[in-house]
VEXDREN-2710 file (C-alpha; in Angstrom, 1 decimal):
% VEXDREN-2710
k/r/px/py/pz
1/VAL/3.2/76.1/-42.7
2/GLU/5.4/73.4/-41.0
3/ASP/8.4/75.6/-40.8
4/PHE/6.3/78.5/-39.4
5/ILE/4.7/76.3/-36.7
6/PHE/7.8/74.4/-35.6
7/ILE/10.5/77.0/-36.1
8/HIS/9.1/80.5/-35.7
9/ILE/6.3/79.9/-33.1
10/MET/8.4/77.6/-30.9
11/SER/11.6/79.6/-31.6
12/GLU/13.8/76.5/-31.1
13/PRO/17.4/77.3/-32.3
14/VAL/18.6/73.7/-31.5
15/LEU/15.9/72.2/-33.7
16/GLU/16.3/75.0/-36.3
17/LYS/20.0/73.9/-36.5
18/SER/18.9/70.3/-36.6
19/LYS/16.2/70.9/-39.2
20/SER/18.7/69.9/-41.9
21/THR/20.1/67.1/-39.7
22/LEU/16.7/65.6/-39.1
23/SER/15.7/65.7/-42.7
24/LYS/18.9/66.0/-44.8
25/GLY/18.9/62.3/-45.7
26/THR/16.5/60.7/-48.1
27/SER/15.0/57.2/-47.7
28/SER/16.8/54.6/-49.7
29/ALA/13.9/52.2/-49.5
30/PRO/14.2/49.6/-52.3
31/GLN/12.2/50.7/-55.4
32/THR/12.3/47.4/-57.3
33/TRP/12.2/43.7/-56.6
34/ALA/15.9/43.4/-57.7
35/GLU/16.9/46.1/-55.2
36/TYR/14.9/44.4/-52.4
37/LYS/16.7/41.0/-53.1
38/GLU/20.0/42.8/-53.0
39/ARG/19.2/44.1/-49.5
40/LEU/18.7/40.6/-48.3
41/LYS/22.4/39.9/-48.7
42/VAL/23.1/40.5/-45.0
43/PHE/26.9/40.6/-45.5
44/GLY/26.8/42.5/-48.8
45/TRP/26.1/45.9/-47.3
46/GLN/29.8/46.6/-46.6
47/ASN/30.5/46.6/-50.4
48/GLY/34.0/45.1/-49.9
49/THR/35.1/47.7/-47.3
50/SER/36.8/46.8/-44.1
51/TYR/34.9/45.4/-41.1
52/LYS/37.6/46.7/-38.7
53/TRP/36.9/49.3/-36.1
54/ASN/37.5/52.7/-37.8
55/THR/39.6/54.6/-35.3
56/LYS/39.2/57.8/-37.3
57/VAL/35.7/58.2/-35.9
58/GLU/36.0/60.3/-32.7
59/PHE/35.2/58.5/-29.5
60/PHE/34.3/61.7/-27.6
61/THR/33.0/64.9/-29.2
62/GLY/32.6/66.9/-26.0
63/ALA/29.2/68.4/-25.3
64/GLY/27.6/66.4/-28.1
65/ASP/28.4/63.0/-26.6
66/ILE/27.8/64.2/-23.1
67/GLU/24.3/65.5/-23.9
68/ALA/23.5/62.4/-26.0
69/PHE/24.7/60.1/-23.3
70/GLY/22.6/61.9/-20.7
71/GLU/19.5/61.7/-22.9
72/LEU/20.0/58.0/-23.8
73/PHE/21.0/57.0/-20.2
74/PHE/18.0/58.7/-18.6
75/ASP/15.8/57.5/-21.4
76/ASN/16.7/53.9/-20.6
77/LEU/16.5/54.7/-16.9
78/ALA/13.0/56.1/-17.2
79/THR/11.9/52.9/-19.0
80/MET/13.5/50.7/-16.3
81/LEU/12.0/52.7/-13.5
82/GLY/8.6/52.6/-15.1
83/VAL/8.5/48.8/-15.9
84/THR/10.0/48.0/-12.5
85/GLY/7.1/49.9/-10.9
86/SER/4.7/47.8/-13.0
87/ALA/6.5/44.5/-12.4
88/ILE/7.2/44.8/-8.7
89/GLY/4.8/47.5/-7.4
90/HIS/1.7/46.8/-9.5
91/ILE/1.9/43.2/-10.6
92/GLY/3.8/41.9/-7.6
93/TYR/2.5/43.7/-4.6
94/GLY/-0.6/45.3/-6.1
95/ILE/-2.2/42.2/-7.9
96/LEU/-0.4/39.1/-6.8
97/ALA/-0.3/40.1/-3.1
98/ALA/-3.7/41.8/-3.1
99/PRO/-5.9/41.2/0.0
100/TRP/-8.6/39.5/-2.1
101/ARG/-6.2/36.7/-3.2
102/SER/-7.1/34.8/0.0
103/TRP/-7.4/31.1/-1.1
104/GLY/-3.9/30.2/0.0
105/PRO/-2.3/30.2/3.5
106/GLU/-2.0/33.5/5.4
107/GLY/1.0/35.4/4.0
108/TYR/1.6/33.1/1.0
109/ALA/0.6/35.7/-1.7
110/LEU/2.8/38.3/-0.1
111/ALA/5.7/35.8/0.0
112/CYS/5.2/35.1/-3.7
113/ALA/5.5/38.8/-4.4
114/GLN/8.7/39.1/-2.2
115/GLN/10.3/36.1/-4.0
116/TRP/9.4/37.6/-7.4
117/GLU/11.0/40.9/-6.3
118/LYS/14.2/39.0/-5.3
119/ILE/14.4/37.1/-8.7
120/TYR/13.7/40.3/-10.5
121/TYR/16.5/42.3/-9.0
122/GLU/19.1/39.5/-8.7
123/TRP/18.7/37.6/-12.0
124/ASN/16.6/39.7/-14.4
125/ILE/18.3/43.1/-13.9
126/PRO/21.9/41.9/-14.3
127/ALA/20.9/40.1/-17.5
128/CYS/19.5/43.4/-18.8
129/GLY/22.9/44.9/-18.3
130/LEU/24.6/42.3/-20.3
131/CYS/22.4/42.7/-23.4
132/LEU/22.6/46.5/-23.2
133/LEU/26.4/46.2/-23.3
134/PHE/26.2/43.9/-26.3
135/GLY/23.9/46.1/-28.3
136/ASN/25.6/49.4/-27.6
137/VAL/29.0/48.1/-28.5
138/TYR/27.6/46.5/-31.6
139/TYR/26.0/49.7/-32.9
140/ALA/29.1/51.8/-32.1
141/TRP/31.1/49.3/-34.2
142/LEU/28.4/49.4/-37.0
143/ALA/28.7/53.2/-37.0
144/THR/32.5/53.0/-37.6
145/ARG/31.8/50.5/-40.5
146/LEU/29.4/53.0/-42.0
147/ALA/32.2/55.7/-41.8
148/THR/34.6/53.3/-43.6
149/LYS/32.0/52.5/-46.3
150/GLU/31.1/56.1/-47.0
151/ASN/34.5/57.6/-46.3
152/ARG/33.3/60.1/-43.8
153/THR/33.5/60.4/-40.0
154/ASP/30.3/62.4/-39.2
155/VAL/28.4/59.3/-38.3
156/THR/26.2/58.7/-35.2
157/ALA/25.6/55.3/-33.7
158/GLN/22.1/54.0/-33.4
159/PRO/20.9/54.3/-29.8
160/TYR/20.0/51.0/-28.1
161/GLY/18.0/50.2/-25.1
162/MET/15.0/48.4/-23.5
163/ASN/12.0/47.6/-25.8
164/THR/9.5/49.7/-23.9
165/THR/6.3/48.8/-25.8
166/VAL/6.8/45.1/-25.9
167/ILE/8.0/45.0/-22.3
168/TYR/4.8/46.5/-21.0
169/ILE/2.6/44.3/-23.2
170/MET/4.5/41.1/-22.1
171/LEU/4.4/42.0/-18.4
172/TYR/0.6/42.0/-18.4
173/ALA/0.0/39.4/-21.1
174/ILE/2.6/36.8/-20.1
175/THR/4.3/37.5/-16.7
176/LEU/1.1/38.4/-14.7
177/PRO/-0.8/35.3/-15.8
178/ALA/2.3/33.1/-15.2
179/LEU/2.6/34.5/-11.7
180/GLU/-1.1/33.8/-11.0
181/ARG/-0.7/30.3/-12.3
182/GLY/2.4/29.8/-10.3
183/HIS/0.7/31.1/-7.2
184/ASP/-2.1/28.5/-7.5
185/LYS/0.1/25.7/-8.8
186/PHE/2.7/25.7/-5.9
187/ALA/0.4/26.8/-3.0
188/PRO/0.9/24.5/0.0
189/CYS/-2.9/24.3/0.2
190/ILE/-5.9/25.9/-1.5
191/ASP/-9.2/26.6/0.2
192/PHE/-11.6/29.1/-1.5
193/ALA/-14.0/29.1/1.5
194/SER/-11.5/30.1/4.2
195/ARG/-7.8/30.5/4.9
196/CYS/-5.9/27.1/5.0
197/SER/-2.9/26.6/7.2
198/ALA/0.8/25.8/6.3
199/THR/4.2/26.1/8.0
200/ASP/6.4/29.1/7.2
201/ALA/8.9/26.8/5.5
202/GLU/6.1/25.4/3.2
203/ILE/4.9/28.9/2.4
204/GLN/8.4/30.1/1.5
205/SER/9.2/27.0/-0.5
206/GLY/5.9/27.3/-2.5
207/ALA/6.4/31.0/-3.1
208/LYS/10.0/30.5/-4.4
209/LYS/8.8/27.8/-6.8
210/ALA/5.9/30.1/-8.0
211/ALA/8.2/33.0/-8.6
212/GLU/10.7/30.9/-10.5
213/TYR/8.0/29.3/-12.6
214/ALA/6.7/32.8/-13.7
215/TRP/10.3/33.9/-14.4
216/GLU/11.1/30.8/-16.5
217/VAL/7.9/31.3/-18.5
218/SER/8.7/35.0/-19.1
219/VAL/12.3/34.3/-20.0
220/THR/11.3/31.6/-22.5
221/ALA/8.7/33.9/-24.1
222/ASN/11.3/36.7/-24.3
223/PHE/13.7/34.3/-26.1
224/ILE/11.0/33.3/-28.6
225/VAL/10.3/36.9/-29.3
226/GLY/13.9/37.5/-30.1
227/LEU/14.0/34.5/-32.3
228/PHE/11.0/35.8/-34.3
229/GLU/12.7/39.2/-34.6
230/VAL/15.7/37.6/-36.1
231/SER/13.6/35.6/-38.5
232/GLY/11.8/38.7/-39.6
233/PHE/14.9/40.4/-41.0
234/PHE/13.7/39.9/-44.6
235/LEU/10.5/41.9/-43.9
236/GLY/12.1/45.3/-43.0
237/ASP/13.1/46.5/-46.5
238/LEU/10.0/44.7/-47.9
239/VAL/7.7/46.9/-45.8
240/ARG/9.7/50.0/-46.7
241/TRP/9.3/49.2/-50.4
242/LEU/5.5/48.4/-50.2
243/PHE/4.3/50.7/-47.5
244/PRO/3.9/54.6/-47.5
245/THR/6.3/56.5/-45.3
246/ALA/3.6/57.5/-42.9
247/ALA/2.8/53.9/-42.1
248/VAL/6.5/53.1/-41.5
249/PHE/6.7/55.9/-39.0
250/ILE/3.6/55.0/-37.1
251/PRO/5.3/52.7/-34.5
252/LEU/7.7/55.6/-33.6
253/PHE/5.0/58.3/-33.7
254/GLY/2.5/56.2/-31.7
255/VAL/5.0/55.1/-29.0
256/GLY/6.5/58.6/-28.9
257/PHE/3.2/60.4/-28.6
258/MET/1.6/58.1/-26.0
259/TRP/4.3/56.2/-24.0
260/LEU/7.0/58.9/-24.1
261/GLY/4.8/62.0/-24.2
262/TYR/1.3/61.7/-22.8
263/VAL/2.0/59.2/-20.0
264/TYR/4.8/61.3/-18.5
265/VAL/2.8/64.6/-18.8
266/VAL/0.2/62.9/-16.6
267/ASP/2.8/62.0/-14.1
268/ILE/4.0/65.6/-14.0
269/PHE/0.5/66.9/-13.4
270/GLU/0.2/64.5/-10.5
271/HIS/3.1/66.0/-8.6
272/PRO/3.6/69.6/-9.8
273/MET/5.9/70.8/-7.0
274/MET/8.3/68.1/-7.8
275/CYS/8.0/67.8/-11.6
276/TRP/6.8/71.1/-13.2
277/LEU/10.0/73.1/-13.0
278/PRO/12.2/70.2/-14.2
279/PHE/9.9/69.9/-17.2
280/MET/10.3/73.6/-18.0
281/ILE/14.1/73.1/-17.7
282/VAL/13.9/70.4/-20.4
283/LEU/11.6/72.5/-22.7
284/THR/13.9/75.5/-22.4
285/GLY/17.1/73.6/-22.7
286/PHE/16.3/71.2/-25.6
287/PHE/13.7/73.2/-27.5
288/GLY/14.9/76.7/-26.7
289/ASN/18.6/75.8/-26.9
290/VAL/19.5/77.4/-23.6
291/ARG/22.8/76.0/-22.2
292/TYR/24.6/76.4/-18.9
293/PRO/28.4/76.5/-19.4
294/ILE/30.8/74.7/-17.0
295/TYR/34.1/75.1/-18.7
296/LYS/34.8/76.4/-22.2
297/SER/32.6/74.3/-24.6
298/VAL/31.4/71.9/-22.0
299/THR/28.0/72.6/-20.7
300/PHE/26.0/71.2/-17.8
301/PRO/23.8/68.4/-19.2
302/ILE/20.2/69.5/-19.4
303/ALA/18.9/66.0/-18.6
304/LEU/21.1/65.7/-15.5
305/LEU/19.9/69.2/-14.3
306/ALA/16.3/68.1/-14.6
307/ILE/16.9/64.8/-12.8
308/LEU/18.8/66.5/-9.9
309/SER/16.2/69.2/-9.4
310/SER/13.3/66.8/-9.5
311/SER/15.0/64.4/-7.1
312/ALA/15.9/67.3/-4.8
313/PHE/12.4/68.6/-4.7
314/GLY/11.0/65.2/-4.0
315/TRP/13.3/64.5/-1.1
316/MET/12.4/67.9/0.4
317/GLY/8.8/66.7/0.6
318/ALA/7.3/68.0/-2.6
319/CYS/5.1/64.9/-3.0
320/GLU/4.2/64.2/0.6
321/GLN/0.4/63.9/1.2
322/SER/-1.8/63.5/4.3
323/THR/-2.4/60.0/5.6
324/ASP/-5.5/61.0/7.6
325/ASP/-8.5/58.9/7.0
326/ILE/-11.4/60.5/5.1
327/VAL/-14.9/58.9/5.0
328/TYR/-16.4/58.7/1.6
329/GLY/-19.5/57.3/-0.2
330/PHE/-22.7/56.2/1.5
331/GLY/-21.0/53.7/3.8
332/SER/-18.2/53.8/6.3
333/HIS/-15.4/53.4/3.7
334/THR/-12.3/55.4/4.3
335/THR/-9.4/56.5/2.2
336/SER/-6.7/59.2/2.4
337/VAL/-5.2/61.8/0.1
338/ALA/-1.9/59.9/0.4
339/ALA/-3.5/56.6/-0.7
340/GLN/-5.0/58.3/-3.8
341/TYR/-1.7/59.9/-4.9
342/ASN/1.0/57.6/-3.6
343/GLY/-0.7/54.2/-3.2
344/VAL/-0.8/51.7/-0.4
345/ASP/2.0/49.5/1.0
346/ALA/1.1/45.8/0.3
347/ALA/2.8/44.5/3.4
348/THR/1.2/46.8/5.9
349/GLY/-1.9/48.0/4.1
350/LEU/-1.1/51.6/5.0
351/ALA/-1.0/54.5/2.7
352/ARG/2.4/55.7/1.5
353/LYS/3.0/59.2/2.8
354/THR/5.4/60.1/-0.1
355/CYS/5.7/59.0/-3.7
356/GLN/8.0/56.4/-5.4
357/GLY/11.6/57.4/-5.3
358/THR/11.4/59.5/-2.2
359/ASP/10.9/57.0/0.7
360/LYS/14.0/56.8/2.9
361/ALA/13.0/53.5/4.6
362/LEU/12.5/51.8/1.3
363/ALA/15.8/53.1/-0.1
364/LYS/17.7/51.9/2.9
365/ALA/16.1/48.4/2.8
366/ALA/16.8/48.1/-1.0
367/TRP/20.5/49.0/-0.4
368/LYS/20.8/46.5/2.4
369/GLN/19.2/43.7/0.6
370/TYR/20.5/44.0/-3.0
371/ALA/23.6/46.3/-3.2
372/GLY/26.6/44.2/-4.3
373/LYS/24.5/41.1/-4.7
374/GLY/23.7/41.2/-8.4
375/ASP/24.8/38.0/-10.2
376/ILE/25.3/38.3/-13.9
377/PHE/25.5/34.5/-14.1
378/GLY/22.9/33.7/-11.4
379/GLY/20.2/33.0/-13.8
380/PHE/22.3/32.1/-16.9
381/GLY/20.6/29.4/-18.9
382/LYS/18.2/28.6/-16.1
383/GLY/15.3/30.6/-17.4
384/LEU/15.1/28.6/-20.6
385/LYS/13.8/25.7/-18.4
386/GLY/10.5/27.3/-19.4
387/PHE/10.6/25.2/-22.6
388/THR/9.9/22.2/-20.4
389/HIS/6.6/23.6/-19.1
390/SER/3.5/22.3/-20.7
391/ASP/1.9/25.7/-21.3
392/VAL/4.9/27.0/-23.3
393/LYS/3.1/26.1/-26.5
394/ASP/0.6/28.8/-25.8
395/LEU/3.4/31.4/-25.8
396/VAL/4.4/30.8/-29.4
397/ALA/1.5/32.5/-31.1
398/GLN/1.7/35.5/-28.7
399/SER/5.4/35.8/-29.1
400/LEU/5.1/35.9/-32.9
401/LEU/2.8/38.9/-32.5
402/TYR/5.2/40.6/-30.1
403/GLY/8.2/39.8/-32.3
404/ALA/6.3/41.5/-35.2
405/ILE/5.9/44.6/-33.0
406/GLY/9.6/44.5/-32.2
407/PHE/10.9/44.4/-35.7
408/LEU/8.3/46.9/-37.0
409/GLY/9.6/49.4/-34.4
410/SER/13.2/48.6/-35.3
411/MET/12.4/49.1/-39.0
412/ALA/11.1/52.6/-38.2
413/ASP/14.3/53.3/-36.3
414/VAL/16.5/52.5/-39.3
415/GLU/14.2/54.6/-41.5
416/SER/14.5/57.5/-39.0
417/ALA/18.3/57.3/-39.0
418/GLU/18.4/57.2/-42.7
419/MET/16.3/60.4/-43.0
420/ALA/18.9/62.0/-40.6
421/GLY/21.7/61.1/-42.9
422/ASP/23.0/57.7/-41.6
423/SER/22.0/54.7/-43.8
424/TYR/22.3/51.5/-41.8
425/PRO/21.7/48.0/-43.2
426/MET/18.1/47.1/-42.4
427/ALA/18.5/43.3/-42.4
428/GLU/21.6/43.2/-40.2
429/CYS/20.1/45.6/-37.7
430/LEU/16.9/43.5/-37.4
431/ILE/19.0/40.4/-36.9
432/PHE/21.2/41.9/-34.2
433/ASP/18.2/43.4/-32.4
434/GLY/16.7/40.0/-32.1
435/LEU/20.1/38.5/-31.0
436/GLY/20.4/41.1/-28.3
437/THR/17.0/40.0/-26.9
438/MET/18.0/36.3/-27.1
439/ILE/21.3/36.9/-25.4
440/GLY/19.5/38.7/-22.6
441/ALA/17.0/35.8/-22.3
442/LEU/19.8/33.3/-22.1
443/ALA/21.3/35.3/-19.2
444/GLY/17.9/35.4/-17.5
445/SER/16.2/38.6/-18.7
446/ILE/12.5/38.8/-19.1
447/TYR/12.9/42.1/-21.1
448/GLY/13.7/42.5/-24.7
449/THR/16.0/45.1/-26.2
450/THR/16.0/47.1/-29.4
451/MET/17.3/50.0/-31.3
452/TYR/16.1/53.1/-29.5
453/ILE/14.1/55.9/-31.0
454/GLY/16.0/59.2/-31.1
455/HIS/19.0/58.8/-33.5
456/PRO/18.2/62.2/-35.2
457/ILE/18.3/63.9/-31.8
458/HIS/21.7/62.5/-31.0
459/LYS/23.0/63.4/-34.4
460/ALA/21.7/66.9/-34.0
461/LEU/23.6/67.2/-30.7
462/GLY/26.8/66.2/-32.5
463/ALA/27.3/62.8/-30.9
464/LYS/29.2/60.0/-32.6
465/ILE/30.0/56.7/-30.9
466/GLY/31.2/57.6/-27.4
467/TYR/27.7/58.1/-25.9
468/SER/26.7/54.6/-27.1
469/LEU/29.7/52.8/-25.7
470/LEU/29.5/54.7/-22.4
471/ASN/25.8/53.8/-22.1
472/GLY/26.5/50.1/-22.5
473/VAL/29.4/50.1/-20.0
474/VAL/27.6/52.2/-17.4
475/TYR/24.5/50.0/-17.5
476/PHE/26.5/46.8/-17.3
477/ILE/28.1/48.0/-14.1
478/LEU/24.9/49.5/-12.7
479/PHE/22.8/46.5/-13.3
480/SER/25.3/43.8/-12.4
481/SER/26.3/45.6/-9.1
482/GLY/22.8/45.3/-7.5
483/ILE/22.6/49.1/-7.1
484/PHE/19.5/49.5/-9.4
485/ALA/17.1/48.5/-6.6
486/SER/18.3/51.4/-4.5
487/LEU/18.2/53.7/-7.5
488/TYR/14.6/52.8/-8.1
489/ASN/13.9/54.0/-4.6
490/VAL/15.8/57.3/-4.7
491/ILE/14.8/58.8/-8.2
492/PRO/11.2/59.8/-8.8
493/LEU/9.7/58.6/-12.0
494/CYS/8.8/62.0/-13.4
495/ALA/12.4/63.1/-13.1
496/ASN/13.2/61.1/-16.2
497/GLY/9.7/61.7/-17.7
498/ALA/10.4/65.3/-18.7
499/ILE/13.3/64.1/-21.0
500/LEU/11.1/61.4/-22.6
501/ILE/8.4/63.9/-23.4
502/PHE/11.0/65.9/-25.4
503/VAL/12.0/62.7/-27.3
504/GLY/8.3/61.8/-28.0
505/LEU/7.5/65.3/-29.3
506/LEU/10.5/65.4/-31.6
507/LEU/9.6/62.0/-33.0
508/GLY/6.2/63.3/-33.9
509/ARG/7.8/66.2/-35.6
510/GLN/10.0/63.9/-37.7
511/ALA/7.1/61.8/-38.7
512/PHE/5.3/64.9/-40.1
513/GLU/8.4/66.2/-41.8
514/ALA/9.1/62.9/-43.6
515/THR/5.4/62.5/-44.7
516/PRO/3.6/64.3/-47.6
517/ALA/1.2/66.8/-46.3
518/ARG/-1.8/65.0/-47.8
519/HIS/-1.0/62.0/-45.6
520/TYR/-1.3/63.9/-42.3
521/PRO/-4.8/62.7/-41.7
522/ALA/-3.5/59.1/-42.1
523/LEU/-0.8/59.8/-39.5
524/LEU/-3.3/61.0/-37.0
525/LEU/-5.5/58.0/-37.6
526/GLY/-2.6/55.7/-37.1
527/VAL/-1.8/57.1/-33.7
528/MET/-5.3/56.5/-32.4
529/PRO/-4.8/52.8/-31.6
530/PHE/-1.9/53.7/-29.3
531/ILE/-4.3/56.0/-27.4
532/ALA/-6.7/53.2/-27.3
533/ASN/-4.0/50.9/-25.9
534/LYS/-3.5/53.3/-23.0
535/MET/-7.2/53.5/-22.4
536/SER/-7.5/49.7/-22.3
537/LEU/-4.9/49.7/-19.4
538/GLU/-6.5/52.7/-17.6
539/SER/-7.0/52.8/-13.8
540/GLN/-3.9/50.8/-13.0
541/GLY/-4.7/47.8/-15.2
542/ASN/-8.5/47.6/-14.9
543/HIS/-9.5/47.2/-18.5
544/SER/-11.9/49.3/-20.4
545/TYR/-15.3/47.7/-21.1
546/ASP/-15.5/49.5/-24.5
547/MET/-15.1/46.7/-27.1
548/GLY/-14.0/49.1/-29.7
549/ILE/-11.1/50.2/-27.4
550/GLN/-10.2/46.5/-27.0
551/MET/-10.2/45.9/-30.7
552/MET/-8.0/48.9/-31.5
553/SER/-5.6/48.4/-28.6
554/ALA/-4.6/44.8/-29.2
555/ALA/-0.8/44.2/-29.6
556/GLY/-0.1/47.6/-28.2
557/GLY/-2.1/49.3/-31.0
558/THR/0.9/48.7/-33.4
559/MET/-0.7/46.4/-35.9
560/CYS/-3.9/48.4/-36.1
561/GLY/-2.1/51.7/-36.3
562/ILE/0.2/50.6/-39.2
563/PHE/-2.6/49.2/-41.3
564/LEU/-5.1/51.9/-40.5
565/CYS/-2.5/54.5/-41.6
566/CYS/-1.5/52.4/-44.7
567/ILE/-5.1/51.9/-46.1
568/ALA/-5.8/55.6/-45.4
569/CYS/-2.7/56.7/-47.4
570/PHE/-3.5/54.5/-50.3
571/ALA/-7.1/55.7/-50.3
572/ILE/-5.9/59.3/-50.3
573/ASP/-3.6/58.6/-53.2
574/ARG/-6.3/56.8/-55.1
575/SER/-4.1/53.7/-55.3
576/PHE/-7.1/51.5/-55.5
577/HIS/-5.3/48.4/-56.6
578/LYS/-3.1/48.7/-53.5
579/CYS/-6.2/49.2/-51.4
580/VAL/-7.6/46.0/-52.7
581/VAL/-4.5/44.0/-51.9
582/VAL/-4.3/45.4/-48.4
583/SER/-8.0/44.8/-47.7
584/PHE/-7.9/41.1/-48.7
585/PHE/-4.6/40.6/-46.9
586/MET/-6.3/42.0/-43.8
587/CYS/-9.1/39.5/-44.2
588/PHE/-6.4/36.8/-43.5
589/LEU/-4.8/38.7/-40.6
590/SER/-8.2/39.3/-39.0
591/LEU/-9.4/35.7/-39.3
592/PHE/-6.3/34.4/-37.5
593/GLY/-6.0/37.1/-34.8
594/PHE/-3.2/39.2/-36.1
595/PHE/-5.5/42.3/-36.5
596/ALA/-7.9/43.5/-33.8
597/SER/-7.2/40.3/-31.8
598/HIS/-9.8/40.7/-29.1
599/ASN/-12.1/37.6/-29.3
600/ASP/-13.4/37.4/-25.7
601/LEU/-15.3/39.2/-23.0
602/ILE/-14.3/41.1/-19.9
603/ASP/-15.3/39.8/-16.5
604/PRO/-17.5/42.5/-15.0
605/SER/-16.5/41.6/-11.4
606/THR/-12.8/41.7/-11.8
607/GLY/-12.1/43.7/-15.0
608/VAL/-10.0/40.9/-16.3
609/ARG/-10.0/40.0/-20.0
610/GLY/-10.7/36.5/-21.2
611/PRO/-7.9/34.1/-22.2
612/ARG/-8.3/34.7/-25.9
613/HIS/-7.4/38.4/-25.9
614/GLU/-4.4/39.0/-28.1
615/LYS/-4.1/35.4/-29.0
616/LEU/-3.6/33.9/-32.5
617/GLY/-6.1/31.2/-33.6
618/ILE/-8.9/30.6/-36.1
619/TYR/-11.7/33.0/-35.2
620/ASP/-14.6/31.9/-37.4
621/SER/-18.3/32.1/-36.7
622/SER/-18.4/28.9/-34.8
623/SER/-18.3/30.8/-31.5
624/ASP/-20.4/33.8/-30.5
625/LEU/-17.3/35.3/-28.9
626/ASN/-15.3/35.4/-32.1
627/GLN/-15.0/38.7/-33.8
628/GLY/-12.2/38.0/-36.3
629/TRP/-14.6/36.7/-38.9
630/ARG/-16.6/39.9/-38.7
631/TRP/-13.5/41.9/-39.4
632/ALA/-12.6/39.6/-42.3
633/ILE/-16.0/40.2/-43.9
634/SER/-15.7/43.9/-43.3
635/TRP/-12.3/44.1/-45.0
636/ALA/-13.6/42.0/-47.9
637/MET/-16.5/44.5/-48.3
638/VAL/-13.9/47.4/-48.4
639/GLY/-11.8/45.5/-50.9
640/VAL/-14.8/45.1/-53.2
641/TYR/-15.6/48.8/-52.8
642/PHE/-12.1/49.8/-53.9
643/ALA/-12.0/47.3/-56.7
644/VAL/-15.1/48.8/-58.3
645/HIS/-13.2/52.1/-58.8
646/ILE/-10.3/50.6/-60.8
647/PRO/-12.0/50.2/-64.3
648/PHE/-13.2/53.8/-64.1
649/GLN/-9.8/55.3/-63.2
650/LYS/-8.8/57.3/-66.3
651/LYS/-7.4/60.7/-67.0
652/GLY/-10.1/63.3/-67.2
653/SER/-12.7/61.1/-65.5
654/HIS/-14.4/61.6/-62.2
655/VAL/-12.1/58.9/-60.7
656/LYS/-8.7/60.5/-61.1
657/MET/-5.4/58.7/-61.7
658/PRO/-3.3/57.4/-58.7
659/ILE/-0.7/59.6/-57.0
660/ASP/2.8/58.3/-56.4
661/MET/2.9/57.6/-52.7
662/ARG/6.4/59.1/-52.4
663/ASP/5.6/62.3/-54.1
664/MET/6.0/64.9/-51.4
665/LYS/4.1/67.8/-53.2
666/ALA/1.2/66.1/-55.0
667/ASP/-2.3/66.9/-53.8
668/PRO/-5.5/64.8/-54.3
669/TYR/-7.2/68.0/-55.7
670/ASP/-4.6/68.5/-58.4
671/SER/-5.8/67.9/-61.9
672/ASP/-4.7/64.7/-63.7
673/THR/-2.4/66.7/-66.0
674/ASP/-0.4/67.9/-62.9
675/LEU/0.3/64.3/-61.8
676/SER/3.5/62.5/-62.9
END
C-alpha cells in the first residue's frame, strides 16, 4: 500500500530511485545494556581507524552537491528570513513598538525596536555565521572519518543549520519578555496616565540599554541551552534503545509537517501570483524528477529556479495591494486590503503596499545602514554578561526544557541518517551540536544550531561533503559582511517556503517507512501537539484560549508528541509493563512541569499567557492554577489500568502476549502462535 501510494500515484522517479537510499540502512540502536554502555565511549566509535581527513571522499560530485547545497542553503535561508521577521518585524516593531505601549516618553518604544534591530544585525547575525561554519566543517570531517572507518566513500555529511523549533520558542518565551522588561527597566521615565517627557539623548541611551539587556539575556539562555544539549549526550542511544521508532521520529515528523510544510503552504496561499508557480516548480522538479540541463550532467538547481521566479514575480508587483481605507464594523474603524495582507509600518502607522522582500525603499535603507558593517567580534563574549543579571536564574529551568527539545531533534536526525545508510556516532553528534550553539552564544548569537533534517534527501541526490563545506563558508561570508539585512528585504519568504515544504513532506514519508504499519495511528497522534503549538501562536502571537491547546503545545509540542506516540505504540503492542513504566515516569514529569507545562491563565484583555507557562517547578494542588498534579494523577490512573492486564497476559487468553516493538510485520490481530 505504501509503495502504491508514494511511488505509483505520485510517480516520483527521484524518490523511486531514493527509495532504497532512504531505507537501505537499518537502525543500529543498542539492543542491550552492554551495547548502550559501549556507545557512551565518545572516542571509541572510530574503532582504532584514523581521525585524519580522508581525501578519497570526493569534495564535489557535480549535480548532486549543487542540488544539495541549494536545498540546504535555501533551507537555512528560509529559517533565517522567517525568524528575522518574527524577531524584528513582529516582536520588535509589532509588539515592542506598538502604539498601546504608551507609558514611556514619546518615541521611546520605537527607539527600543530600532536599537534591537541594530544589535540583531550587527552582533547576532555575524555570530550565527561563525557557528554555521564550525558545524558544517565538523560534519564534513565526520563524514570522511565514517568513510575511513567503513572503508567506503559513498558517505554524505550530516546537514547543519539553525535550530528552527527552539529558535521560535525562545524568541517568544525569553527574548520578548526580556525586551519588555528592558523597555520598562531603562525607560527615562514611566507614567501610565499620560506620556512623560525626556530628551532625545535620554531616549536613545535608555533604548540602547534596553536592547542590550534583552540581547544579553537571550545570549545567556542560548549558551545554557547548548550546555544542556552537551550534557544530554548519554540520552540519545538510551532513548533509541527504550523507545519505539515512531516516537524517535516524532520530532522530525512534527516539525517537518507543521513548520516546514503547513506554515509555508499558508504563505503560498496568501500570495498566489508570487508563490504558486514556484511551488509547482519544486513539486515537479523534486518529486517528479524533472531537470533542466545547463551543460552535460550539470542541471539548473531546482531550488534556485524557484527562488528566482518567486522573487521576480514579487518585484513585478505580484503581492501589491490597495492602501485605500475601508470602513468596517459598526463604528468608524478603517482598514485596507494592504494592511490585512502586508501589515503596517510601525514607524509611520501606514499600511505596506507590498509584502516583505519586495519593498525597494526598505531594501535600499538596509543596504545603506548594514552592508559592510557586520562585526564577527563585535559582540564576542559580551552577551554572557547576562549571567550577572538577577533574573538569569529563571532561565535555567526553561533552558533545560529547550535543551531537551534540541537533543531529541538531533537524536532523530542521527536515526534518520542511519536509516539512509550512514551510521554516525550518536553521543559525539549530540556533544558537537551543543558545542556549536555554545560557540555561537560566545560570539553573540541568540540562536542555536543543530544537525538539520534532510540527510536522506541529500544522499539521494548523490551529495557527499562539498555541499556542507560550501554552506558553512557561504554563510560565514554572508552573515559577517552585513549583507543579510538587505537580503531579508529583497527575497520574499514564500520563495524559500516551497523548498521547505518538499523537505517536510519527505520527512513524513520517511517516518512512515521506518515505522511498523500498526504504529501509524501513534505517529498521527504524535504530530497533533505540533499542530496545537501552531494554534497556540495563531493570529500573529495572540494565544489561543483553549486550555487543551495550551497543554499540548507547551515546549513546541515536542515532549507531548514523543510521549503520546510512545504510550500509544506500547499500548498497540500490548507491552503493558512498558506502559506502566512510562505512565509513572510521566507522573514525575507532569508534577514538575516537563509535560503539559501550562500552569497559568491567559489575560483576556491582552491575550498574554501568565508567567508560569512552560516553566519548571512543583505544580501540586496548593494553587488553583496548577494543573500538573491533575496530569500526575491521570497518568497514575492509566498506569494502574495497564498494570491490571499483566497477570492475565498469557498465550491463548483474551489478553494476548506482547509484540516486539521492532517487528515490522506483526499485527495486533495476529494469533499468539504467530508472534515471535
